[in-house]
C-alpha positions in Angstrom: 26.1 88.5 81.1 27.9 85.2 81.3 27.2 83.6 84.6 30.8 83.0 85.4 31.6 86.7 84.6 29.0 87.9 87.1 30.3 86.6 90.3 30.9 91.1 91.9 33.4 108.6 101.3 32.8 109.3 103.2 34.9 112.5 102.3 32.8 114.8 104.4 30.7 113.8 107.3 27.5 115.7 106.1 29.1 119.1 106.4 26.8 119.8 109.3 29.1 122.4 110.7 27.0 124.9 108.6 23.8 123.4 109.8 21.9 123.6 113.1 20.4 120.3 114.2 17.6 120.0 116.7 16.1 116.9 118.3 13.4 114.9 116.7 10.0 116.3 117.2 6.4 115.8 116.3 5.2 117.7 113.3 3.2 120.7 114.1 3.2 122.1 110.6 3.8 125.8 110.5 1.5 128.0 108.4 2.1 127.9 104.7 3.8 130.8 103.0 1.3 133.6 102.3 0.9 135.8 99.3 2.2 133.2 96.9 1.3 134.5 93.5 3.2 131.8 91.6 1.6 131.0 88.2 1.0 127.2 88.0 0.6 125.7 84.6 -1.3 122.4 84.9 0.4 119.1 84.2 -0.3 117.5 80.8 0.8 113.9 80.4 2.7 113.3 77.1 1.5 110.6 74.7 2.4 107.1 76.0 5.9 106.3 74.8 6.0 103.3 72.6 9.2 102.2 74.3 7.2 101.8 77.6 3.8 100.8 76.2 1.9 98.1 78.3 4.5 98.4 81.1 2.3 101.3 82.2 -0.9 99.3 82.2 -0.7 98.8 86.0 0.4 102.4 86.8 -0.9 103.7 90.1 -1.0 107.2 91.5 1.1 107.8 94.5 0.2 109.7 97.7 3.0 111.1 99.9 2.3 110.9 103.6 4.2 113.6 105.6 6.3 112.0 108.3 5.1 112.5 111.9 8.7 112.7 113.3 11.7 114.3 111.7 14.9 116.1 112.6 14.8 119.8 112.0 17.8 121.3 110.2 18.4 125.0 109.3 18.6 125.7 105.6 22.0 127.0 104.3 22.0 130.8 103.7 23.3 130.4 100.2 24.1 127.7 97.6 26.6 127.5 94.8 24.6 125.1 92.7 21.0 125.5 91.5 18.7 122.6 90.6 15.6 123.6 88.6 12.5 121.4 88.5 9.6 122.1 86.2 6.6 120.3 87.7 4.3 120.9 84.7 6.8 119.4 82.2 6.0 115.7 82.5 8.5 113.3 80.9 6.6 110.1 81.6 4.4 108.4 84.1 6.6 106.1 86.2 6.1 102.3 85.5 5.9 100.3 88.6 8.5 97.9 87.2 11.1 100.6 86.7 13.3 99.3 89.5 12.9 95.5 89.2 15.5 92.8 90.0 16.8 89.4 89.1 16.7 86.2 91.2 18.9 83.2 90.4 19.0 79.5 91.0 22.1 79.4 93.3 20.8 81.8 96.0 18.8 79.1 97.9 15.1 78.6 98.3 14.6 82.2 99.6 11.3 81.5 101.3 13.2 80.0 104.3 15.2 83.2 104.7 13.3 85.6 106.9 15.6 88.7 106.7 15.9 88.3 103.0 12.2 88.1 102.5 11.6 91.1 104.7 14.0 93.2 102.8 12.6 92.2 99.4 9.1 93.0 100.7 10.3 96.4 101.8 12.2 97.2 98.6 9.3 95.9 96.5 11.0 95.6 93.1 7.5 94.8 91.6 9.0 92.4 89.0 11.6 89.7 89.7 13.2 87.9 86.8 13.7 84.2 86.9 15.5 81.7 86.6 18.5 83.9 86.1 20.9 84.7 83.3 22.7 82.0 81.3 21.3 79.2 83.4 17.9 79.9 81.8 19.2 78.2 78.6 20.0 74.9 80.5 16.9 75.0 82.8 14.1 72.5 82.6 11.4 74.0 84.6 9.2 70.8 85.3 12.0 68.3 85.7 13.1 66.4 88.7 16.9 66.6 89.6 19.1 64.8 87.1 16.1 63.8 84.9 16.4 65.9 81.8 14.3 65.2 78.7 15.4 62.1 76.8 16.5 64.3 73.9 18.7 66.6 76.0 22.4 65.6 75.4 24.8 64.7 78.1 27.3 67.1 76.7 27.1 70.6 75.2 29.5 72.2 72.7 31.3 75.3 73.8 32.2 78.2 71.5 35.7 76.8 71.0 34.4 73.4 69.8 35.1 71.4 72.9 32.4 69.4 74.6 31.6 69.7 78.3 29.1 68.1 80.7 25.7 69.8 80.1 25.2 70.9 83.7 21.4 71.1 83.4 19.3 72.7 86.2 15.9 71.5 87.3 12.8 73.3 88.4 11.7 70.6 90.8 14.9 70.6 92.7 14.0 71.3 96.4 17.6 71.1 97.8 18.4 74.0 100.1 21.2 75.4 97.8 19.0 76.0 94.8 15.6 77.6 94.0 12.6 75.6 92.8 9.9 76.9 90.5 7.2 76.5 93.1 9.2 78.4 95.7 9.7 81.1 93.2 6.0 81.6 93.0 5.7 81.3 96.8 8.4 84.0 97.2 6.5 86.3 94.8 3.3 85.8 96.7 4.8 86.4 100.1 6.7 89.6 99.1 3.9 91.1 97.0 5.8 91.0 93.7 5.3 89.6 90.3 7.6 87.6 88.0 9.2 87.7 84.6 10.2 84.3 83.2 13.1 83.5 80.8 12.4 80.5 78.7 15.0 77.9 77.8 15.7 78.7 74.2 19.0 76.8 74.1 17.1 73.5 74.1 15.7 74.4 70.6 19.3 74.3 69.4 21.1 71.4 71.3 18.1 69.1 71.5 18.7 65.8 69.7 15.1 64.9 68.8 13.5 65.1 65.3 12.1 68.6 65.9 13.9 70.2 68.8 12.3 73.6 68.1 8.8 72.3 68.5 9.8 70.3 71.6 11.2 73.3 73.4 8.3 75.5 72.3 5.8 73.0 73.7 7.8 72.9 76.9 7.5 76.6 77.1 3.8 76.5 76.4 3.4 74.0 79.2 5.0 76.4 81.6 2.5 79.1 80.5 -0.3 76.7 81.3 1.2 75.8 84.7 1.7 79.5 85.5 -2.0 80.1 84.9 -1.8 83.9 84.5 0.5 84.6 87.4 3.1 85.9 85.0 2.5 88.4 82.2 6.0 88.9 80.9 8.1 86.2 79.2 11.3 86.2 77.2 12.8 83.7 74.9 16.3 82.9 75.9 19.1 84.9 77.6 21.8 86.8 75.6 21.6 84.2 72.9 23.9 86.2 70.6 26.8 85.5 73.1 29.3 82.8 72.6 28.9 81.9 76.3 25.3 80.8 75.9 24.2 77.2 75.6 23.0 76.7 72.0 25.4 79.2 70.5 27.3 76.3 68.9 25.8 72.8 68.5 27.0 69.4 67.5 25.5 69.1 64.0 26.1 65.3 64.1 23.4 64.9 66.7 21.0 67.6 65.3 18.1 66.2 63.3 16.5 69.2 61.8 19.4 70.7 59.8 20.3 73.6 62.0 23.7 75.3 61.4 26.6 74.8 63.8 26.5 78.5 64.9 23.4 80.4 65.9 22.3 83.5 63.9 20.0 86.3 64.6 17.8 85.2 61.7 17.5 81.7 62.9 16.6 82.9 66.4 14.0 85.2 64.9 12.5 82.2 63.0 12.5 80.1 66.2 11.0 83.0 68.2 7.9 82.9 66.1 7.4 79.2 66.8 7.8 79.8 70.5 5.5 82.8 70.5 2.8 80.9 68.6 2.8 77.9 71.0 2.9 80.1 74.1 0.2 82.5 72.9 -2.0 79.5 72.1 -1.5 78.2 75.6 -2.4 81.5 77.1 -5.5 81.8 75.0 -6.6 78.3 76.1 -6.5 79.4 79.8 -7.9 82.8 79.1 -4.8 84.8 80.0 -2.9 87.6 78.4 0.9 87.4 78.1 3.7 89.4 76.5 6.7 87.8 74.9 10.1 89.5 74.4 13.0 88.9 72.1 16.7 89.2 72.8 18.4 92.2 71.2 22.0 93.5 71.3 22.2 96.8 73.0 25.0 98.5 71.0 26.5 98.8 67.6 28.9 96.0 66.6 32.6 96.3 67.4 35.5 94.8 65.5 36.1 91.9 67.9 32.6 90.6 67.9 31.7 87.2 66.5 29.7 87.1 63.2 26.7 85.9 65.2 26.8 89.0 67.5 27.7 91.4 64.6 24.7 90.4 62.5 22.3 89.6 65.4 19.9 92.6 65.3 19.5 92.7 61.5 18.9 89.0 61.4 16.4 89.1 64.3 14.4 92.0 63.0 14.2 90.6 59.4 13.0 87.1 60.6 10.9 87.9 63.6 9.4 91.2 62.2 6.7 92.5 64.5 6.2 89.2 66.3 7.9 90.2 69.6 5.8 92.1 72.1 8.9 93.8 73.5 12.7 93.8 73.1 15.2 93.0 75.8 18.7 94.5 76.2 21.3 94.2 78.9 24.0 96.7 79.9 26.8 96.5 82.4 27.9 100.1 81.7 31.5 100.2 82.6 34.6 99.0 80.6 34.6 95.2 81.2 36.5 94.1 84.3 38.7 97.2 84.5 39.7 98.8 87.8 37.7 101.9 87.0 37.7 105.0 89.2 34.6 106.4 90.9 34.6 109.2 88.4 34.6 106.9 85.4 31.8 104.7 86.9 29.6 107.6 87.7 29.8 109.1 84.3 28.5 106.0 82.5 24.8 106.2 83.2 24.6 109.6 81.6 26.2 108.6 78.3 25.5 104.9 78.0 21.8 104.8 78.7 20.9 107.3 76.0 23.4 105.8 73.5 21.8 102.4 74.1 18.3 103.6 73.5 19.2 105.7 70.5 20.7 102.6 69.0 17.7 100.4 69.8 15.3 102.9 68.3 17.4 103.2 65.2 17.6 99.4 64.8 13.8 99.2 64.9 13.4 102.2 62.5 15.9 100.8 60.0 14.0 97.5 59.9 10.8 99.4 59.3 9.1 97.7 62.3 6.6 99.0 64.8 8.5 100.4 67.8 7.7 98.1 70.8 8.5 98.4 74.5 12.1 98.1 75.5 13.3 96.6 78.8 16.7 96.6 80.4 16.6 93.1 81.6 20.0 93.1 83.3 22.2 96.0 84.4 25.1 96.6 86.8 28.8 97.5 86.5 31.7 95.2 85.7 34.4 97.3 87.3 36.6 95.1 89.4 39.7 95.0 91.6 38.7 97.6 94.2 35.4 96.1 95.4 33.5 98.6 93.2 30.5 96.3 92.8 29.7 96.2 96.5 30.4 99.9 97.1 28.5 103.0 98.0 29.6 104.4 94.6 27.7 101.5 92.9 24.6 102.7 94.9 25.0 106.1 93.4 25.4 104.5 90.0 22.2 102.6 90.6 20.2 105.8 91.3 21.5 107.3 88.0 20.7 104.3 85.9 17.2 104.3 87.2 16.8 108.0 86.7 18.3 107.9 83.2 16.1 104.9 82.3 13.0 106.9 83.1 14.3 109.9 81.1 14.9 107.6 78.2 11.5 106.0 78.6 12.5 102.4 79.2 9.6 100.2 80.1 11.3 98.1 82.8 14.7 97.7 84.3 15.9 94.6 86.3 19.1 94.9 88.2 21.4 91.9 88.3 21.0 90.5 90.9 19.6 89.8 94.4 22.5 87.7 95.4 25.6 86.4 93.5 28.9 85.5 95.2 31.6 87.4 97.0 34.6 86.9 94.6 36.7 89.4 96.6 34.1 92.1 96.1 33.4 91.5 92.5 29.9 90.7 93.5 26.8 92.0 91.8 24.5 90.9 94.6 22.2 93.3 96.3 22.6 91.1 99.4 25.5 89.2 101.0 24.8 85.5 100.3 26.8 84.5 103.4 30.3 84.3 101.9 31.4 87.9 102.6 34.4 88.3 105.0 34.7 90.4 108.1 31.7 88.7 109.9 29.2 90.5 107.7 25.8 88.8 108.4 24.1 86.7 105.7 21.6 88.6 103.6 23.1 91.9 104.8 21.9 94.6 102.3 24.6 96.2 100.2 24.8 100.0 99.6 22.8 99.8 96.4 19.9 98.5 98.3 19.7 101.7 100.4 19.9 103.9 97.4 17.2 102.1 95.5 15.0 101.9 98.6 15.1 105.6 99.4 15.0 106.7 95.8 11.7 104.8 95.4 10.3 106.1 98.7 10.7 109.7 97.6 9.9 109.2 93.9 6.4 110.3 92.7 4.3 108.7 90.0 5.4 111.0 87.2 8.9 112.0 86.2 9.2 115.7 85.5 11.9 117.8 83.9 14.9 118.7 86.2 18.3 120.2 85.5 21.4 121.4 87.2 23.8 124.3 86.5 26.7 122.1 87.6 28.0 119.1 85.8 28.8 117.2 89.0 25.2 117.6 90.4 22.8 115.2 88.7 19.1 115.5 89.5 15.8 113.8 88.8 12.4 115.4 89.5 9.0 113.8 90.1 5.5 114.6 91.2 3.0 112.9 93.4 -0.6 112.7 92.5 -1.3 114.0 96.1 0.5 117.3 95.1 4.0 117.1 96.5 7.3 117.3 94.4 10.1 114.8 94.7 13.8 115.6 93.9 16.7 113.2 93.8 20.2 114.7 93.8 23.5 112.9 93.2 26.8 114.6 93.8 29.4 112.9 91.6 32.2 115.1 92.9 34.4 114.2 95.9 33.8 117.5 97.6 30.6 118.8 99.2 28.2 121.1 97.4 25.4 123.4 98.6 22.4 123.1 96.3 19.3 125.3 95.9 16.2 123.7 94.5 13.9 125.9 92.5 10.6 124.4 91.5 8.5 125.9 88.7 4.7 125.6 88.4 4.5 124.6 92.1 3.2 126.4 95.2 5.4 125.0 97.9 4.3 124.2 101.4 6.1 125.0 104.6 8.5 122.1 104.8 10.7 119.8 102.8 12.0 116.4 103.9 15.0 114.5 102.9 17.4 111.7 103.4 21.2 112.0 102.8 23.1 108.9 101.9 26.9 109.0 102.2 29.7 106.5 102.1 32.0 105.5 105.0 35.8 105.9 105.5 36.8 102.4 104.6 38.3 101.2 101.3 39.2 104.5 99.8 36.6 105.9 97.4 34.8 102.6 97.3 33.4 102.3 100.8 31.4 99.1 101.5 29.2 101.1 103.9 26.3 103.5 103.5 25.2 106.0 106.1 21.6 107.2 106.0 21.3 110.6 107.7 24.5 109.7 109.6 23.2 106.3 110.7 24.8 103.0 109.7 25.3 99.5 110.9 27.8 98.0 113.3 28.8 95.7 110.5 31.9 96.2 108.3 29.6 96.7 105.3 26.1 97.8 104.4 23.8 100.3 106.2 21.3 100.7 109.0 19.1 97.6 109.5 16.3 99.9 110.9 16.1 101.9 107.6 12.3 101.8 107.6 12.1 103.6 111.0 14.7 106.3 110.3 13.2 109.8 110.5 14.1 112.2 107.7 15.7 115.6 108.0 13.3 118.5 107.6 13.8 122.2 106.7 11.6 125.2 106.4 10.9 126.4 102.9 10.5 130.1 104.0 13.9 131.2 102.9 14.4 128.8 100.1 14.9 125.1 99.5 18.6 124.5 100.1 20.6 121.4 101.2 24.2 120.4 101.6 25.1 117.4 99.4 28.3 115.8 100.7 30.9 114.5 98.3 29.9 111.3 96.4 26.5 111.3 98.1 22.8 111.3 97.3 19.9 113.3 98.6 16.3 112.1 98.3 13.8 115.0 99.0 10.1 115.7 99.0 8.8 119.2 99.1 5.4 119.7 100.7 2.5 121.3 98.8 0.8 124.5 99.9 
């Protein structure tokens, strides 16, 4: 997504009138149900999906630890919706990188920001992409401020043919407003995460030396050496098919190796091989293994696309062949910068994720290539005008994107981004960067943070089949290696629904635990607040700052697993094992 385009219900209060709430108490687990004759078919892992591949190399089993404190709630006597989970029907093991994120160069040095670092540590995205979006193609990782390479021009050509100041960014810039390479590594180490690095491909196009492709490839290889195995995943360029990217159009008068004025997918594919050769050689020299990804378009061409974008995938696949280790797509789901309703936004993960993956798989098949892993390197929504991007609804959307990505066996997803810029609520940032009005504290987590945090907390290490008999109730099932079953439920409708959870091939224990995330009463259907089990912050936006200490609700499984899901809300549940 172009950098300059990325800037950005509580309808029922938990319907607890039908529930009986007691005080928090220490768990004295009641005896498990007796006489359970449920037939349990064992789990069988499916073959490793080639669209995930090595992104499962660091997979780890997960153990669920029952909470020691919880709030007992009586189970509704009946439910109008049934969710069915089949624990033996494994869709995929869950890659640790399935809920990664993006950093960027304008969010500050990060390591100096205590609350931000704490929240990133708690969220644990696993992979954090850097340096961030379109800036990657004007970023010189080892350069001091205002000292670009001698063959980097002072001006770059825009898609309309005009020239503008290059606006390069520098990896050794230690100013407080930007993010240096060394602090990126420090941030990863301090938060327990790993990185994904986007190489400056644009330099191979706009460089004025005798061999700009070789110069830029050597610069990339030097970064691999400097990295020294800290990073496994690398990508060559960012959205290079787009007319907003540096290098899309160049000044042929200053180019010395005969490149065309406009970039093509075929040329990018040819250059990709040069980069990959240099970077793999560097990795071999230091005894490390790296994986290098190529930029791909995520959807079939439309009539308004440029010739570059229209022919990108066919040119890339014909020139690069099987050289890429993985393919990168981006998706911002909603109609571009339209004032979309909550209903429109919440329908897009279900349709667009599968459509995207079907198209990518078909692209690879048509080119007669080996199917490689696919990552969703950037995702969010572009809806604007009603503060949709900073809303509770966008949190629900995030849960569905993550769930659908697992169902479609995507190797890694990275949400755009950790922080961005308020822009009257058209702000993709997971955290307030300090420019949000209404005295909202700097680095205050947005609603999507809470949805992603609790989804991950109650998600097992395998996704299993789950379905609902109601189109408004979306569900994702998972299993823990320790024996429990996880269930995530999203209610897309504006009204509350009672939901029964039936789990096949599972002998349930005596309790189930859950968190309910709802929106507030501000800003119509796009509340800037999230309540977790009825608790939120005193701030005008965000959720409870003590989210790690919040106790879950708990119910007895004796008379069935049922829960009220308020309108436009999510429930994250774990059912204990017998």
